[in-house]
C-alpha positions as CSV (number, residue, x, y, z in Angstrom):
1,A,-22.9,9.5,-51.7
2,A,-25.9,7.7,-53.1
3,L,-27.8,10.8,-53.6
4,K,-24.9,12.5,-55.4
5,A,-24.1,9.3,-57.6
6,F,-28.0,9.6,-58.6
7,S,-27.9,13.2,-59.5
8,L,-24.9,12.4,-61.0
9,A,-26.3,9.8,-63.4
10,K,-29.4,11.6,-64.1
11,S,-27.9,14.6,-65.4
12,L,-25.2,12.2,-67.2
13,S,-27.5,10.2,-69.3
14,T,-31.1,8.7,-69.0
15,G,-32.8,5.7,-67.0
16,N,-29.6,3.5,-68.4
17,S,-27.3,5.1,-65.7
18,K,-30.2,5.6,-63.1
19,S,-31.2,1.5,-63.8
20,F,-27.1,0.7,-63.0
21,F,-26.9,2.9,-59.7
22,V,-30.3,1.2,-58.6
23,R,-29.4,-2.5,-59.4
24,Q,-26.1,-1.6,-57.4
């Protein structure tokens, strides 16, 4: 699941979303 979310965030926007997922 994490991998899917990471890929989605990366494709969705920039480090902003990535950082959000990383923090969680």
